[in-house]
C-alpha positions in Angstrom: 5.6 -1.8 10.3 8.4 -1.7 7.7 10.9 -0.9 10.5 9.7 -3.8 12.7 9.9 -6.2 9.8 13.4 -5.0 9.0 14.4 -5.3 12.6 13.2 -8.9 12.5 15.6 -9.5 9.5 13.4 -8.8 6.5 14.5 -6.8 3.5 11.8 -4.2 2.9 10.3 -2.2 0.0 8.8 1.1 1.1 6.3 2.8 -1.1 4.9 6.3 -1.3 3.2 8.4 -4.0 6.6 10.1 -4.4 9.9 8.3 -4.9 11.7 10.9 -2.7 9.5 10.2 0.3 9.8 6.4 -0.1 13.6 6.7 -0.6 14.0 8.8 2.6 12.1 6.2 4.6 14.0 3.3 3.1 17.4 4.9 3.8 16.4 5.6 7.4 15.3 2.0 7.9 18.4 0.6 6.3 20.6 2.9 8.4 18.9 1.9 11.6 18.8 -1.9 11.0 21.6 -2.6 8.5 19.1 -4.6 6.4 18.3 -4.0 2.7 15.5 -1.4 2.2 14.5 0.2 -1.1 12.0 3.0 -1.9 9.5 2.9 -4.7 6.8 5.3 -6.0 3.3 3.9 -6.3 -0.1 5.5 -6.4 -2.4 2.7 -5.1 -5.4 4.4 -6.7 -3.9 3.5 -10.1 -3.8 -0.2 -11.0 -1.0 0.2 -13.6 1.1 1.9 -10.9 0.6 -1.1 -8.6 1.5 -3.6 -11.4 4.7 -1.6 -12.1 5.5 -1.6 -8.4 5.2 -5.4 -8.1 7.5 -5.8 -11.1 10.0 -3.4 -9.7 10.0 -5.1 -6.2 10.5 -8.5 -7.8 13.3 -7.2 -9.9 15.0 -5.6 -6.9 14.5 -8.3 -4.3 13.8 -11.4 -6.4 10.7 -12.4 -4.5 7.8 -11.0 -2.4 7.0 -12.9 0.8 4.9 -10.5 2.9 2.6 -7.7 1.7 1.4 -5.1 4.1 -1.4 -2.9 2.6 -1.5 0.4 4.4 -2.6 3.2 2.1 -3.4 6.3 4.1 -4.2 9.9 3.4 -5.9 9.1 0.1 -8.0 12.2 -0.7 -11.3 11.3 -2.3 -15.0 11.5 -1.6 -17.4 8.6 -1.6 -18.7 9.9 -4.9 -15.2 9.8 -6.5 -13.6 6.7 -5.0 -14.3 3.5 -6.9 -13.4 -0.1 -6.7 -13.0 -1.9 -10.0 -14.4 -5.4 -9.8 -12.6 -8.1 -11.8 -14.3 -9.3 -15.0 -16.9 -12.0 -14.4 -16.9 -15.2 -16.6 -19.1 -13.4 -19.0 -16.4 -10.7 -19.4 -18.6 -7.9 -17.8 -17.0 -5.6 -15.3 -18.6 -3.0 -13.1 -17.5 -0.3 -10.8 -19.0 0.2 -7.4 -18.4 3.1 -5.0 -16.4 2.6 -1.8 -18.8 3.1 1.1 -17.7 4.9 4.2 -18.8 4.3 7.7 -21.4 6.7 9.1 -20.5 8.9 12.0 -22.9 6.9 14.2 -21.1 3.6 13.3 -17.7 5.2 14.0 -19.0 6.2 17.5 -20.0 2.7 18.5 -16.6 1.2 18.4 -15.1 0.0 21.7 -12.2 2.1 23.0 -8.7 0.6 22.4 -7.3 -1.4 25.2 
């Protein structure tokens, strides 16, 4: 996705849990397209890391026009993974587990065309 956006003329910020991995991808994209690409470390499971990423991207690029969320290979179990809900008007917050699709639900999807 980042390569396609760069080929279309966009400057891209590439993220990974490690800066090295993101930087390697960003250099490859910039080398192939001639467009600006920069790598950033971010652990999307950590809200503070995401906030720091947004600040760093805005500092580097001056603005953020398109956001593609594509977090993959996150290792967790349904009992460990949590979504933090935002505070309600009363100030209360709650965590709820991320549910996963059952194997029967996964098997009912139509094949890709």
